[in-house]
N, C-alpha and C positions, 0 to 999 in steps of 0.2 A: 460640354453640353450633353454628350452621350452618357457620361457618368452620372450627371444629374438626372437624366431621363430614366436611367436604370434604378437609381436609388431613391429618388424623390417623385418622379412622375413627369409627364411631358409638360404639363402646364408650368410647373415650377422651373423646369429646365428652360423653357422658352422665355418665361418672365425673367429669369436671372440673366440670360444672355442679352435680351433687349436692354436691360439697365446697364450691363456691362458695356455693351456697344455704345450707349449714349455717353457713358463716362469716358470711354476712350476717345470718342469723337470730340468731346469737350477738351480733353487733354492734348490731343493733336492740334486743335484750333488754337488753343491758348499758348502753345509752345512748351507746355509742361512735360509732354512726352516726346522724347528725342528719338530719332532713328527709325520712326514708323511712317511708311508711306502708304500703307493699307491698313484699314482697321480689321484685326483679326476676328472680331466678333460680329462681322457683317457677312451677309450672303453665305449663310451656312446651310441654306435650303432646309430650314427647320420645319417640322411637321406642325400642322395646326391641330390643337386639341378639339375633340368633338364639341359642338356647340351645346351650351346648357339651356335646357328648355324645361323650366320647372315653375308651375303656378300652384297656388293653394286652392283646395277646394273650399266651398262654403263651410263645410264641417270643420276642416282644419283651422280656417281663419277664426271661426266662433270659439273653437277650443283654445286658441292662443289668447284670444280677448278675455275669455272666462278665466284662464289661468292667471293672466296678468292682474286681473281685478279681484281674484279669489283670496281666500284667507291667508294663504302662504305669503303672498307678495303685496297685495293691496296697492298695486301700482296702476291707478287709472290713467296716469300720465303716459305710461308706456302703451296702454290699450289705445289712448288717443293717437299715439304715433303710428300704431298699426293701421288704424283708419286713415290717417294721413297718407301713409305709404300706398294703400290700395286705392283710395278715392282721389289722389291727386296724380298718382303714376310718376312721381318725380324721384330723382336720385336722393340717397340718404343725406348728402351734404346740404343740398337745397332744402330738404325738409327740416333738418336741425337748425338751419339759419333763416327759416321762413319768418317774415315780419308781419305784424298786424296790419301794417299799412299796405300790404299786398292785397288785402281783401277790400273790394269795392263793389257795391251794387250787385251782390250775389255772385261775383266772380273774383278770381285772383290773378294777378299779374306777376310774372317771375321771369327774370333773366337767368337762365341756367349756367351755373358756375362752369361746368365742363365744356359746353359748346357755345355759350353766349346766345343760344336760341331764346326767343321770348315767347312765352305762352301766356294765354289769358282765357282759360276755360271757365265755365260755370262751377260754382262749388256744389258738390253733391249733397243731397239732403241729409244722409246719415252722418257725413263729415261736419256739416254745419251744425248739427245738433251737438256734436262733440265740442266744437269750438265755443258754442254758446254756454255749455256747461262748465268748460274750463275757465272761461272768462268770469263766470259767476264765483267759482272757487277762488280765483285770484282777487276778485274785488272784495270778497269776504275776508281775505287776509291783508287787504290794503296793499297789494303788490302792484307796482307800476313797472312794466317792462315792455320794450318795442317788439319782443319776440312772440310769435303766435303760440309756441310750445315751450314750456319750461319743466325743468326737473323739480317736481313739486315736494321733493324731500328738502331741497335747499332753496327753492324759488329762484334759481339761477338758470341761465341758458344752458342747454344740454351740452355736456362734454361728450365727444364722440366715443371715447374710450369707456366712460361710464354707461353710455347708451348701448354700446355693443355687448358689453359684459352682461348687462341686465337682460337684453334680448336673448343672449345664449342661455342664461339661467332659466328663463321662462320657457323657452323652447324645449330645454331638456325635461322640464317638469311636465309640459303639455304632452311630450312624447310618450309618457307613461301612460296616457289615456289613449292616444292615437299614434301609434308607432311610426307612421310615415312622416310625422312632423319633424322627426330627427334629421331628415334630409333638407329641410327648409333653411334657406340663407335669407338674411335680411334683405338683400337686393331683390329677392324673389317677390317681394311686396310690389315693386314697380312692374314686374312681369305679370303679376296677378291682376293688376288694374288693367293693363293692356289687354290681357286675355279675356277678362270679363267684359271689357267693352266690346270685344270682337264677338264673344258668345251672345251678347245682347243685341247684335245686329248692327253695330256701327260700322261705318266704311273706313278704309285706311286713312284718308284725309282727315276724317273726324277724329280718329285715335291719335294721329300724329299732332293734331291741333292741340290735344291735351298733354301728351307725353313729351313733345318736343323732338321725337325721333325724325330722321330725315327719310 
């Protein structure tokens, strides 16, 4: 733990030891690790990394969208996912697997994969406009899919590896125009949605009803 902390940083050290502790616990319970009565990766009094607090400004968000849709990338589908991230405040997995059947009567209903929390917020107008335009493009190609968002280069559901790499490439290009964008992580889209709701005057219960936070 201390070696990793020195060489790779606190977050990596803590994450590695948590996974190692889980693996050893499984080994002890399954009988595959003999002679251990105490899990050596537990109770190390590990330090907590500082909490991450990062949200996009409107200028940063608009720059990412413009870069995704611009001459170099022409990826309106990624721009749609940026809108989905901010205007639904859901985690990446849930957004990539969002189904069209989730949208009913101006709202969407979702059981979150990580926590099993159920959210049923209204669909924000800017995001609804993106959904409508995406459906028009899909219908024009004769594509039938249960997913709300597709990789429009293949018209297949998003692969998380492909999505993450495209996001990274677009972020790097956008950072040439606004350097602060280089610190943006994809998960910050969810934090951005939560923060923008707060800045708009929403209460904590209202925000949690959208994001699913406890």
